[in-house]
N, C-alpha and C positions, 0 to 999 in steps of 0.2 A: 310382300315378298321378303322384306328384310327380317320380319318377325319369324317367318318360316325358317329362314337361313339360321337365325340365332337359335331357334329351337333345335334344329338338326345338329348344330355345332355343340350345343349344351349336352345333348344325349351322348355324344362321343367323348368330349373332354371330361365329363364327370365320371367316366369309366376308363380314363386314360391309363390308370395304373395297371389294369388288366391287359390292355393292349401292349404296353411296354414290357410287362412281365413275360408275356408269351413271346414277344419279340426277342427278349434276352435268351429265353430257353431255345428258341429257334437258332439264334446267332451262335450259341455255344454247341448245341447238340444236334442241329438240323443238317440238312443236306449240304449247306454251305458253311457249316459250323467248324469249330476248331476240333471238337472231339465228337464225331458222330456216334449217337447212341439210339438205336431203334426202339429201345424200351422207354426211355425218357421222352422221346419225341412223340410218343403216343398220347401225351397230355395235350398236344396242340389241337388236334382235330376236334375233340369234344368241346374244348373252349370256344373255338371258332364256330362250330356247328350249333352248340346249345347254350353254353353259359353266357357268352358275349351277346348274342341276339336277345336272350331273355333279359339281361341287365340293361341293354339299350332300350328295349321296349318298356321295361319297368320304369326307367328314368323318364322317358317321354310321357308315359301315363301319369307319373307323379307330378311332373311340371304342369300338365294341363288339368288333371283331375284329382290331385291330392293322393293320399295313401290308398284309398279304395280304387281310384283310377289306376294306380300303379299295380295293385294286385290283379285287377282284371286284365291289364295289358300283359302282365307276366305270363299268366296261364294261356292267354290267346296266342302269344308269340311262341310259347312252348309247343302248342298244337301245330303252329307253323313249322317249327323245326322238325317235328316228327314226320311230316309228310314230304319233306324235301331232302334230297340227297346232297344238296349243296348248301353252303352258309347263306342264311337269309337275313343278313344284317340290314340290307336296304329295305327288305320287307318289314323288319322290326321297327325301323325308323318311320314307317307309315302306319302300321297296325297299332303300335303303342300309343302315339298321340291321339289317334281316332278313338281308341277305347277310352282313354282318359277324357276326351271331349264328351263322349256319350254319358259317362258317369257325371261329369260336371253339369250337363244339361238336365239330367235326372234330378240332381240336387237342387238346381235352380227352379225347375218347373214343377216338380212334384213334392219333394221332401219339405222344402221351405214353405210350401203352401198348404200343408196338411192342417185341417181344422183342429184335430185333437192334439193333445200333448202326451208324450211318453211312448209313442209308437214310432218315432222317427228312426231310431236305430234298427228296429225290427224290419220295418218296411224298406229302409235304405239298404240293409244287407241283403234282403231277399231280392230286391230289384237288381242290385249289383251282381248277385249270383246268377240270376237269369241272363243278364247281359254277358257275363263271363262264359256261360254255357253256349250261348249263341255264337259269340266271337270264336270260341275254341273250336266248335264244330265246323264253322265256316272256314277257319284257317286250316284245320286238319284235312277237310274233305276237298276243298276247292282252291283256296288262296295259295297254299303251299306248293301245289303242283303248278299253278300258274306262274309263281315266282321262279320255280325251277327252270321253266322254259325261258322266261325273261332273262335269267342270269346266264344261261347257256348262250343266248344270242348276244347279251352284253359282254360276255367274256371274249367272244370272237371279235366284237367291235373294239374292245379295249386293246386287244392284241394288235389290231390294225393301226389304231391311233398311236400306240407306243412306238411303233417302228416307222411311222410316217414322218414326212418332212414337215408336217404342220404342227407337231407337238411343241416345238420351241416357241411358236407364236402365242402360246398361252401366257408368256411373260408380258405381253401387251395388256392383258387383263390383270394378272396377279400383282405385278409390281406397283402400278398406280393404286390398286385397291388396298394393298398393304399399307401404304402411306396414309390412306384415308381411314385407317383403323378397321378395315374389313379382313385383316389378316387371319384372325381366329375363325371367322365364319368360313373363309375359303379353305383353310387348312383342316379344320375339324368337320365342318358341315358338308364339304364337297369332295375334297381330295382323300380324306381319311377312309370313307367307305369304299372308294375305288381301290385305294391302296391295300386295305385289308382283304378285299376280294382277290386281288392279284397275288398278294403274299401267300394266301392260302393255296393258290394254284401252283405257283412256281417258287415260293420260298422267299421272295423279295419283291419290292415294288419301286419303280421310279417315281410314282405319285407322292411318296413320302419325302421326296427331295425338291419338289417344285416350289413349294412355299417356304420351306424351312432353310433353304440355301442362304447362308449369311454373306455370301460373296458380294452381291450387288450393294448391300448396305455398307459392307466393309470398304469397298472402293470409294463410296461417297465420303465416309468419315476420313479416310486417308487423304482425299482431295482437299477437304477442309483443313486438315492438319498442315498440308503444304501451303495453302493459300493464306492461312491466318498467321498471326504473330502472337508472341508473348503469352498472356494468360489464356486467350482464346485457343491458341494452339494446344496448350496443356489440357484444356477442357475437352477438346476434340480427341486428344489421345486417351483420356480416361473413358470417354464415351465409347471409344473403339474397343477397349478391353471388356466393357460391360456387354457390348453387342456381340462381339466375336467369341469371347470365352464364356460369358454368362448366358448368352443365348437370348437376351431380352432385346429384340429387334426394335421395339418401340422407341428406343433412345435416339435412333437416327431419323425418325419421322419428322421431328421439328426442323432438322437441318434441311430436309428436302422441301418442306412447306415454306421455308423462308426463300427458297429459290426453286419454284415449281418446274423450271426447265430441266432440273436435274432428273426428273422422271425419265427423260430420254436416256440418260446414262444408266439408270436402274433397269430399264427395259432391255437395252443392249447387253448389259451384264447378265440379266436373266436368260436371254436367248443363248448367249455363249455357254452358260452353265448347262442348260438343257441339252444343247448339241453335244457337249462333252459327255454328259451322262448317257445319252443315246449311243454315242460312238463306241464307248467302252462297255455298253450293256450292263450298267450298274443299277443298284437300288438299295434300299434299306429294308431290314426285316420287320420294322415297326415304325410307327409315327414318332418323329423326333420332337419332343416338347419338354423344355424349350429348345430353340434351334441353335444350340451351342455346337461349335466345331468338335468338342469332345464327344458329345452325344451322337453327332452324325457319324463320326469315325467309329465309335463304339457299337453302333447299331448296323454298321455295314458288314456284310459277309467278309471273311478274311481276305478273299481274293479281290474284293472291290475297294478295300480301304484306301489304297494309294490313288485310285482313279476317282473316288469321291472327293478326296482332298484336291486333286488336280482340277476337277470341275469347279470347286469352290474358288480355287486360286485363279483360274482363267476368268471366271465371271467377275471376280474382284478386280483383276487387272483391267478388263474392258471398262468396267464402271469407273475405275480410278482415272484412266486416260480421258474418257469423255467428261468426267467431272472436272478435271483440270482445265479442259478446253472451255467448258461452260461457266466456270466460276471466274469470271473476269474481276468482279468486285464482290466483296463479302460484307454483308451487313452484320449487325451485332449477333454474336452466337454465344452459347453458354461458355463461361470462363471456367478456369480451374476452381475458383471459389464456389461456382455453382455445382460442380460435379465431383470435386475431389473427395468430399465426405461420403459420396455414394458408396464407395467400396467399404469404408468403415462401417456405415450404417447397415448396408445390405448383409454383410457377414456378421453383424452383431458383435463387433469388437467391444472391449471394455471401454467405458466412457472416459477413462483417464489415459487410455493408450493414445499416443501421438504418432503420426506418420513421420518417417525420417526426414529431418531437415525441413519440417513444416513450419512456416511462419504463422504467427498469430494474425488472424484476419479479423477485420472489423465487420460486423454484420450490417449489411446495408439494407435499409428498409425500402425494398423495391415496390414498384407499383405497376400493375398491368396497364398497357397503353389505353388511354381513356377514350380514344376515338374508335374503338372497336364497337360497332353497333350491336353485335350479337352477343357480347359477353359483358356481364356485370362483374365487378371485381369480387366483392364479398357482401353478403347480406348481413348487415349489422343491426343490432348488437348480437354478439355470441353469448347467449344466456342459456344456462342449464344444458350445456352440451355434455351428453353422457355417452353417445354412440356416434362414432365417425366411420363412414364407409368410403373407401377408396375404390372408384368404379372405373372399369374399362369395358370394352365390348364383351369379352368372354369371362372376365373375372379372374384371369390368370396373367402371368407375365408382368406387365407394367403395374397393374393394380396391386399385385402381391409385393413387388419391390417397393412401391410407394408406401404401402401400409407398414412394411417392415421398417422403413426409414423413419416414418412419422412416429411409430410406436416407440422406437428407441429414443427419439428426441423428447417425447412426452415423459418417458421414464427418467431421463436425465433432469427434466424440469420438475420432477415429483408431481406430475399431473396424472392421476389415475383415471384415464378415459379409455373406453373400449375402442379399438381401431381394427376394423376388419376390411377385407377386400371382397368384391362381389362383381358379378356381371350387371349390365344395365337392367335386365329384367328380373333380377333377384334381390334388389335392394329392399329390405323390409321397411314397413311404415314407421318402425321405431327409430330409424336413422335420424339423427338430429342435424348432421352436417355431411354433405356429399362432396367429395373431392374428385375431380375428373379433368381430362384434357379439355381445353376450351372448345375444340371442335365438336365434342360430344355434348356440350352443355345444353343446346336447344332440345335435343332428343330427350335428355334426362329431365329437363323441366317439363316436357310434355308427359312423361311417364310419372314423375313425382313432383307435382306442383306444390307451392307453398312450403318449400324446404329452404334451408340455408345451403349455399353452394360456394365452393372455393375452386375456381377454374385455374388450371396450370397451362402455361405455354410449353413447358418442357418438364419431363419427369425428374430431371437431374438438377433442377435449380434449387439448391439447398437453402438459399436466402428466403424463398417463399415459405418453406417449411418453418424456418426460424421465425418468420413474421407471424405465421399462424399460431405457433406456440406462445409467442408474446401476447397475442390478442386473447388467447384462451386463458392465460394467466390473469 
């Protein structure tokens, strides 16, 4: 089930630029926009009805069945779009991977077992073309009409859910799942297709706000800021800016994992946020990625901006109050030395530039707690490291930030090592070293055994990056 969810989220986030671009066009020139323009807004429907489904299907086919799987999926989904009067994005998320899977099985069962040599390309292309014809005809004649009926029923159901009193209860699922690093799966794999469907119908969607709301996490970080002292307080303050302004929510996950009872505060904050969004009937015109307050406000229709901000503010206030009550004692948290350099590294400032009034700090060679049974510190020795991959669930957000920070530190140390970010399922075999959060390490070891791993407790602990660079030297 988890692999299916990761596949669905990958199909969406790999095409996120299209979704956001259309959202911006709708936000400016649409029914809720600043300058309504009926000519420009005509771009939106063809993208939702044809381009986006084909791209999503193409991506799903490619993930499963490679380039030929992608080509077969694309034409099959195109046939799907021709026979439906409604966007078939959900249908593309099903047809695309199935087409890719069929091509993959043909390659495994037939092509690789051919007795002769030199006919693989001919037979492979011929079989792929036959599969493409079958899938396209089925999609055009039958599947498209079936999905049209399903979408009409689903639209009525979504309308009921959106205005029902049960919608705020989704926070019971979303907030704990986010902390366990299922945030991208929920946002891209589940909520995004629903949001796209609703946005196509009414121009905006509340589903785009359910996971991306930074309010609950903001309240937790502010509670830590109040409860902690000195360096730890400064560390929480910097993490707050990365989370709220930068939209990288993963920075608050370790704070909650250190005190799991704070999940209660997150859930209550999420419930308050959804109630506020429902009360004022607000939504976003596109998915917000990352979940920065700037992007949330920017993608809200002009009449919804203030109410979206209020929803975030109210949810942060509830999470903050509950966090204060639940945080009687605070164990060790990231200090300013762990997080202060994050801003510098993330925005790629010059290596000689110093923050105002910043004191020189001694690099402390830290060590992960040895009594963690599920986590090994580092596989030594580091020899012939040429490719490093920073890995998270979806390959965006925290992994992109971590890769940027490490890349800059390696440049400062004159170490020319490739550093990339990736999702768990897309790490190439050529990766020599894999960096991830310690909670993801068991899954990554199952996917990619016999590699060198560097698990992190928090993405903003700069001392761990410093130690890695020293070892690579």
